[in-house]
N, C-alpha and C positions, 0 to 999 in steps of 0.2 A: 504494500500500500504506500502511496506517495503522500507527501504533505505539501501544503501550499507554502509559499514564502513566508507567510505570517505565522506558520506553525500549527495551524488548525488542520484537521483532516479534511481533505477535499474530495474524497472518493466515495461519498455516501450514496450516490445515485444507483450504482450497479452491484454493490457488494454488501455482504453481511457486515455489520459493525462489530468490532471487537469489544471485549470488556474494557472499561476505562473510566474516565471522568468526563461527565457532560456538564458544561456550564451553560445555564439558561438565564440570560440577562439582556435587556434591551440597551444597556449602557455599554458602549464600545470601550470605554476606559476600564470598566470592570472586566470585560472579556480579555482585554490586553493584559491587565494586571495579573489575572489568574493564570493566563497562558505563560507569562513571564515567570511567575512563581514556580510553576510546574515544568518548566522547559527541560529540566534534567531528569524528570520522572520517567520511570520505565514503562508506564501504561499510556496508551493514547489519550489525548485530550480532544474532546469534541466541543463545538460551540453551537448554540442556538440563540438567535436574537428574539425569539418569541415562543410562546407555548406551542403554536402550530409547528414551528421548526423542530422543537423538542419531540413532539409526537411523531414526526416524520423519521427522526433518528431512532426512536424506540420501535417504530414499525419495522425497522431493518434489523432488529434483534439486539440492540444495545442492552448490556447488563453492566451494572456498576454503580458508581456514586454519581448522584445528580445534585448539583449545587444550583438551586432554583431561586430566582428573584421572586419576591412576593408581588411587588407593584410593577406591572408591565401593562402597556396599552393593549387593548383587545382582550385576549385571553390572559388573565393574570395567573400568578403562580398557583393559587387555590383552584381556579378553574382547570388548570393544566393537571393538577394532581387528581382532581375528580375524574378527568378523562383517562388518566393513567390507570386509576383503579377500575373504572368501567371497562377498559380494554384488557384488564387482567395482567398488566405489566408490573404491578407493585411488588410482587414476590421476588423479582430479579433485581430490585433496586434498593439502594439506601439513599433516601432523600433528605437533604439538609437545606433549609431555607435561608436565603440571604435576606436580611431586613435592615432597614434604616431606623427602625423603631427599637426602643429598649424593651418594650413589652410586646410579646407575640400577639399577632392578630387573633381575635376570638371569633371572627365572623364564620369560620368554617371549622368549628370545634370537632365535628365528627370526622374530619379528615386528618386530625392531628396524630392519630395512631400510625399514620404512614410517614410521618416526619420524625427523624431521629434527633434533630437538633436545629437550633436557630443560630446563625452566624450573623452578628451585628456588623454592619458596614459603618465606618471603615474597620478593616480587620488587620491583624498583625500577620505578615507572611508566614513566619515560623509556626504560629498557632494554626493557621490554615493547613499547612503541610502536615503537621502532626495529627490534626483531626482527620483529614482525608486518608492518611495512611492507616489510622485506626479503623476507619470505615472499610477500606479495601481488605483489611485482614478479616473482616466479618463475612466477606463474600465467599 
């Protein structure tokens, strides 16, 4: 599999996706930052700029850690998780939510069982690495 110049996987149209890290955020700065943090990581890193793009990647068989932004235009993080559950993908994923809030969102209380953790933005790079490595060990 090849990678784009920016480090994200670009071969998602025709192949099955490997186990890895999927970052779902509409903020290009967050995507760039997370890619930079994990550039030496041994698992592939995938990016989705929306809930719909996330679901496209999951449709291709992605299994792994999903770092999901809560607040995105269109399909927000909670709507995306609801669709993940409805499609039966949740068993193959460890989902952690990115949030700019100190207190987790309570609007989708029934979906919280599918979320392992909340990562508050801004985050410390080393903390993110350690957290994701712990999640990968659970898979």
